[in-house]
Every structure is written in structure tokens, then in C-alpha cells.
C-alpha positions in Angstrom: 4.1 -12.1 2.9 1.3 -14.7 2.8 -0.5 -15.0 -0.8 -4.0 -16.4 -0.8 -6.3 -16.7 -3.8 -8.2 -13.5 -3.4 -11.2 -13.3 -5.9 -11.4 -9.6 -6.7 -11.9 -7.3 -9.6 -8.5 -6.4 -9.8 -7.2 -9.7 -9.7 -3.8 -10.4 -9.8 -2.9 -6.7 -9.6 -1.0 -5.4 -6.3 1.3 -2.3 -5.3 4.5 -2.6 -4.2 6.0 -0.1 -1.7 9.7 1.1 -3.5 11.3 3.0 -0.6 9.8 3.0 2.8 12.6 5.9 3.5 10.8 8.1 0.9 8.0 7.3 2.2 8.8 8.7 5.6 10.2 11.7 4.8 7.3 12.6 2.7 5.0 12.4 5.8 7.3 14.4 7.8 7.8 17.1 5.2 4.0 17.4 5.2 3.3 16.4 9.1 1.6 13.7 8.2 0.8 10.8 10.6 0.5 7.3 10.2 -3.1 7.6 11.3 -3.4 10.0 9.3 -2.3 8.1 6.3 -4.2 5.0 7.3 -7.5 7.0 7.2 -6.6 8.4 3.6 -5.7 5.1 2.3 -9.3 4.1 3.6 -8.3 1.9 6.2 -10.1 1.8 9.4 -6.8 1.4 11.4 -3.6 2.6 11.2 -1.7 -0.8 12.0 -1.0 -1.9 8.3 0.2 1.9 7.7 2.5 1.4 10.8 3.6 -2.3 9.6 4.2 -0.7 5.7 6.1 2.1 7.2 8.4 -0.1 9.3 8.9 -1.9 6.6 7.3 -5.0 7.7 5.2 -5.2 4.9 5.7 -3.9 1.3 2.7 -4.4 -0.5 -1.1 -3.2 -0.7 -4.0 -2.9 -3.0 -4.0 -0.3 -6.0 -6.6 1.9 -4.8 -5.2 2.7 -1.1 -1.8 2.9 -3.0 -3.2 6.0 -5.4 -5.0 7.6 -2.5 -1.6 7.7 -0.5 0.4 8.9 -3.8 -2.4 11.3 -4.4 -2.4 13.1 -0.8 1.2 13.1 -0.7 1.4 15.0 -4.4 3.9 12.6 -5.7 3.3 9.9 -8.8 2.0 6.7 -8.0 5.2 5.4 -9.7 7.4 7.4 -7.6 6.3 5.3 -4.1 5.2 2.1 -5.7 5.8 -0.2 -8.2 3.0 -2.2 -9.9 3.2 -6.0 -9.6 0.7 -8.5 -11.7 0.6 -12.3 -11.2 0.8 -14.8 -13.5 -1.1 -16.8 -11.6 -4.8 -17.9 -13.4 -6.1 -17.8 -9.7 -5.5 -14.2 -9.1 -3.1 -14.6 -6.3 -2.5 -11.2 -4.7 -0.8 -10.5 -1.4 -3.1 -10.9 2.0 -3.9 -7.9 4.2 -5.5 -8.3 7.5 -8.5 -6.2 8.0 -8.8 -4.1 11.3 
């Protein structure tokens, strides 16, 4: 995971996936694909969702996490841990955009 200085309004707040297998099970039971859930999250590409589901990455910004949890019908705290940075520069995990 790369940490960069990021001037977002949310500052040093991000979400960390608790259990990728739970996410996978919810997706299977509800018949949702990586591509479909990426669209729900507001991402243009499904590649980051693939990496999240496969365990290659664990973090994402709060807004997509909230959208994913709401769509799957679970509490955001069931799927994600809220992480807050202590860095005054507002360091947050970086996600490449497609």
C-alpha cells in the first residue's frame, strides 16, 4: 500500500475491508459481479474491485465503502473498519484511477 499526501476534504479518513471472503459471499448470494459492484461504488473501472475482492488491496475511500455496504444491505461496520490518520498532512491510501 502506497501512502501519499492527499488534500481531500475527508482528510486522513479511509476504510479498510474487514473480510474479503465475507464480501465475496455477499456478492455470490446476491448475484453481484465485480463489475456491477464497482459501478455501485462509483468507479469507472472494475479493476480496483477485482483487487479488493482478491485481497491485493484492503483500503478504499469512505464514499465507495458506504455505497457498497448499502447496496449489499449490510452495515458499513460489518464490512469495513474506519481508519483515521494521525498525520497532519492528511495521509490516506492512494488508489489509482482508471
